[in-house]
TORDRENBA-745385 format. One record per residue (C-alpha): residue number from 1; z, y, x. Coordinates in Angstrom, 2 decimals. Layout:
BEGIN
REC   i      zz      yy      xx
REC NUM       Z       Y       X
...
This chain:
BEGIN
REC   i      zz      yy      xx
REC   1    0.01   -0.01   -0.01
REC   2   -0.87    3.48    1.23
REC   3    1.66    6.26    0.93
REC   4    1.75    9.90    1.99
REC   5    4.55   11.03    4.32
REC   6    5.43   13.98    2.08
REC   7    5.78   11.60   -0.84
REC   8    8.23    9.39    1.08
REC   9   10.35   12.28    2.40
REC  10   13.52   12.28    0.31
REC  11   13.30    8.64   -0.76
REC  12   16.71    6.98   -0.61
REC  13   17.40    4.21    1.88
REC  14   19.10    1.14    0.38
REC  15   20.88   -1.03    2.93
REC  16   22.18   -4.49    2.04
REC  17   25.54   -3.05    1.04
REC  18   24.68    0.36   -0.32
REC  19   22.84    3.62    0.20
REC  20   22.73    5.02    3.74
REC  21   20.87    8.27    3.14
REC  22   17.38    9.47    2.63
REC  23   14.12    9.73    4.53
REC  24   13.86   12.90    6.65
REC  25   10.81   12.34    8.86
REC  26    8.91    9.70   10.88
REC  27    8.33    9.12   14.56
REC  28    5.05    7.51   15.63
REC  29    3.56    6.59   19.00
REC  30    0.49    8.43   20.24
REC  31   -1.34    5.34   21.39
REC  32   -1.57    3.26   18.21
REC  33   -0.54    6.02   15.80
REC  34    1.98    3.62   14.24
REC  35    5.34    4.56   12.82
REC  36    8.15    3.36   15.07
REC  37   11.12    4.87   13.28
REC  38   12.03    6.76   10.20
REC  39   14.83    9.32   10.62
REC  40   17.57    9.09    7.97
REC  41   19.35   12.11    6.55
REC  42   22.84   10.65    6.15
REC  43   24.77   13.69    4.95
REC  44   28.46   13.38    5.87
REC  45   28.04    9.71    7.03
REC  46   27.58    9.35   10.82
REC  47   27.58   13.12   11.27
REC  48   26.23   14.44   14.63
REC  49   23.82   11.62   15.39
REC  50   20.30   10.65   14.43
REC  51   20.10    7.44   12.45
REC  52   16.80    5.68   13.20
REC  53   15.43    2.75   11.19
REC  54   12.60    0.64   12.59
REC  55    9.93   -0.85   10.29
REC  56   11.30   -4.24   11.45
REC  57   14.21   -3.53    9.11
REC  58   12.11   -2.22    6.21
REC  59   11.49   -4.73    3.43
REC  60    9.64   -2.70    0.84
REC  61    8.88    0.63   -0.76
REC  62    9.61    1.26   -4.48
REC  63    7.61    4.23   -5.72
REC  64    9.07    3.89   -9.21
REC  65   12.72    4.04   -8.01
REC  66   11.84    6.18   -4.98
REC  67   13.64    4.18   -2.38
REC  68   13.07    2.00    0.69
REC  69   14.84   -1.30    1.19
REC  70   16.57   -1.67    4.53
REC  71   17.48   -5.20    5.61
REC  72   20.56   -4.04    7.54
REC  73   24.24   -3.51    6.72
REC  74   26.06   -0.15    7.15
REC  75   28.18   -1.77    9.84
REC  76   25.10   -2.79   11.81
REC  77   23.66    0.70   11.62
REC  78   26.99    2.31   12.55
REC  79   27.26    0.02   15.62
REC  80   23.77    0.68   16.81
REC  81   23.16    2.79   19.99
REC  82   24.08    6.42   19.24
REC  83   21.52    9.20   19.64
REC  84   22.71   12.81   19.43
REC  85   20.99   14.73   16.65
REC  86   19.53   17.35   19.10
REC  87   18.15   14.87   21.64
REC  88   14.67   13.29   21.71
REC  89   14.19    9.49   21.59
REC  90   14.02    8.34   25.22
REC  91   12.60    5.07   26.48
REC  92   16.11    4.22   27.71
REC  93   17.42    4.63   24.15
REC  94   14.62    2.47   22.76
REC  95   15.43   -0.26   25.28
REC  96   19.05   -0.23   24.15
REC  97   18.13    0.01   20.46
REC  98   15.76   -2.95   20.53
REC  99   18.18   -4.94   22.68
REC 100   20.97   -4.33   20.10
REC 101   18.86   -5.61   17.18
REC 102   17.01   -8.27   19.13
REC 103   13.59   -7.35   17.74
REC 104   10.32   -8.00   19.66
REC 105    9.26   -5.01   21.80
REC 106    6.43   -3.20   20.15
REC 107    5.35   -1.75   23.52
REC 108    4.85   -5.22   25.00
REC 109    1.30   -6.21   24.24
REC 110   -2.02   -4.66   23.32
REC 111   -1.67   -4.77   19.55
REC 112    0.16   -2.24   17.35
REC 113    3.22   -4.47   17.27
REC 114    3.09   -6.10   20.69
REC 115    1.31   -9.36   20.09
REC 116    0.56   -8.74   16.39
REC 117   -1.03   -6.08   14.16
REC 118    2.01   -6.41   11.81
REC 119    5.76   -6.45   12.49
REC 120    6.54  -10.11   13.15
REC 121    9.08  -11.43   10.67
REC 122    9.30  -15.01   11.99
REC 123   12.25  -15.08   14.41
REC 124   10.97  -18.28   16.04
REC 125    8.02  -16.34   17.47
REC 126   10.02  -13.35   18.78
REC 127   10.71  -14.64   22.31
REC 128    7.20  -15.89   22.82
REC 129    5.72  -12.64   21.57
REC 130    7.85  -10.47   23.84
REC 131    6.78  -12.40   26.91
REC 132    3.05  -12.45   26.19
REC 133    1.77   -9.18   27.63
REC 134    2.47   -6.32   29.98
REC 135    4.31   -3.31   28.52
REC 136    2.67    0.12   28.12
REC 137    4.27    3.53   28.39
REC 138    5.11    4.93   24.98
REC 139    5.42    8.48   23.81
REC 140    6.83    9.28   20.40
REC 141    5.68   12.17   18.14
REC 142    7.25   13.52   14.99
REC 143    5.30   13.83   11.72
REC 144    7.18   17.07   11.18
REC 145    6.07   18.40   14.56
REC 146    2.44   17.43   14.21
REC 147    2.08   18.81   10.72
REC 148    0.18   22.08   11.12
REC 149   -1.79   21.01   14.19
REC 150   -5.30   22.47   14.14
REC 151   -8.26   20.11   13.72
REC 152  -11.16   20.87   16.09
REC 153  -14.60   19.46   15.19
REC 154  -17.32   19.23   17.84
REC 155  -18.55   22.73   16.84
REC 156  -15.32   24.52   15.97
REC 157  -12.07   24.50   14.05
REC 158  -12.15   23.06   10.54
REC 159   -8.54   23.13    9.30
REC 160   -5.08   21.80   10.02
REC 161   -3.01   18.63    9.55
REC 162   -1.21   18.89    6.24
REC 163    0.05   15.31    5.76
REC 164   -0.22   11.71    6.89
REC 165   -1.18    8.51    5.02
REC 166    0.82    5.48    6.09
REC 167    0.07    1.78    5.44
REC 168    3.50    0.35    4.64
REC 169    2.43   -3.23    5.65
REC 170    1.57   -2.39    9.25
REC 171    3.17    1.10    9.29
REC 172    0.07    2.47   10.92
REC 173   -1.03    5.98   10.13
REC 174   -4.40    5.31    8.41
REC 175   -5.38    8.94    7.83
REC 176   -4.52   12.58    8.55
REC 177   -4.79   14.77    5.45
REC 178   -6.71   17.82    6.61
REC 179   -6.53   21.09    4.70
REC 180   -9.74   23.10    5.15
REC 181   -8.91   26.05    2.91
REC 182   -9.92   28.63    5.46
REC 183  -13.44   27.31    5.48
REC 184  -13.95   25.48    2.16
REC 185  -11.36   26.84   -0.26
REC 186   -9.23   24.18   -1.88
REC 187  -10.80   21.21   -0.25
REC 188   -8.91   18.51    1.61
REC 189  -10.42   15.64    3.56
REC 190   -9.13   12.50    5.30
REC 191   -9.66   11.77    8.98
REC 192   -8.70    8.46   10.65
REC 193   -6.75    8.58   13.95
REC 194   -9.39    6.10   15.20
REC 195  -11.92    8.92   15.13
REC 196   -9.80   11.25   17.25
REC 197  -11.36   12.03   20.64
REC 198   -8.15   13.51   22.15
REC 199   -5.03   15.49   21.33
REC 200   -3.84   18.52   23.28
REC 201   -0.12   18.23   22.54
REC 202    0.75   21.36   24.45
REC 203   -1.59   23.55   22.38
REC 204   -1.16   21.65   19.07
REC 205   -4.88   20.73   18.75
REC 206   -6.54   17.54   17.53
REC 207  -10.17   17.06   18.66
REC 208  -12.64   14.96   16.62
REC 209  -16.15   14.18   17.80
REC 210  -17.74   15.01   14.42
REC 211  -19.47   18.16   13.27
REC 212  -18.04   20.55   10.72
REC 213  -21.00   19.87    8.45
REC 214  -20.35   16.12    8.60
REC 215  -16.68   16.58    7.77
REC 216  -17.50   19.08    5.02
REC 217  -19.74   16.52    3.34
REC 218  -17.13   13.76    3.33
REC 219  -15.54   12.60    0.01
REC 220  -12.97   15.13   -1.12
REC 221   -9.34   14.13   -1.22
REC 222   -7.14   15.61   -3.97
REC 223   -3.41   15.35   -4.59
REC 224   -4.11   13.28   -7.72
REC 225   -6.61   10.97   -6.00
REC 226   -5.77    7.30   -5.71
REC 227   -6.47    5.86   -2.30
REC 228   -8.38    2.86   -3.58
REC 229  -10.43    0.53   -1.44
REC 230  -13.58    1.89   -3.15
REC 231  -12.63    5.41   -2.02
REC 232  -11.97    4.20    1.52
REC 233  -15.26    2.31    1.66
REC 234  -17.12    5.46    0.61
REC 235  -15.24    7.50    3.20
REC 236  -16.07    5.10    6.04
REC 237  -19.66    4.73    4.90
REC 238  -20.03    8.51    5.05
REC 239  -18.91    8.54    8.68
REC 240  -20.79    5.30    9.49
REC 241  -17.51    3.78   10.70
REC 242  -16.20    0.25   10.24
REC 243  -13.18   -0.02    7.97
REC 244   -9.87   -1.01    9.53
REC 245   -9.55   -3.76    6.91
REC 246  -12.49   -5.58    8.43
REC 247  -10.35   -6.62   11.39
REC 248   -7.54   -7.59    9.01
REC 249   -9.88   -9.90    7.11
REC 250  -10.98  -11.56   10.38
REC 251   -7.33  -12.19   11.40
REC 252   -6.54  -13.55    7.95
């Protein structure tokens, strides 16, 4: 299921033994553009530290009840490595965090989740998966921080990042929602991270090797639009790009 980040912000987080807070923002890596943590707003509980929840612990999204199911107890979360609320997520913290929970290392392997395109739920495969491939250096980015980045086409600026569309099976960011109101009033379009040529993080710019005319002619995305497979097929056909689901079908 595809969900927008701005839709998920504010959803409650239901642990095994009660509510632990609400969704504040997401951290994703800049290699696979996959969500690695959601940041919980815990109110008065665990004041002074960031509470991070990995997709390994997420067991479902309920849009009707507006909550995410977390397969952890409050005691487990409280005992996890502490991260001060004003500090970034370091690689040392991630090493301790993953060691505490015993999950496979997402940065060990070439796929989005180490040796797999999805978070591996089968505990019997965890040790094997973690030992399969060489680790890569990860850098985490915040959806809050990247919102507002300008989008640069091959022939000039076309708009800015307004939102993100997440696949809650793989937790990959499937699309950036691009607002183009300064050029084509009221129009929004979707752009896949797979089409990004490079990102200049220091200048807050995302470069895409597509012309403004090509992007302007893409299927319009509206707030009320449903991200159906038919819509996605039309979008990828417009850009002459293979759909990400083609690889999923091959794996299946």
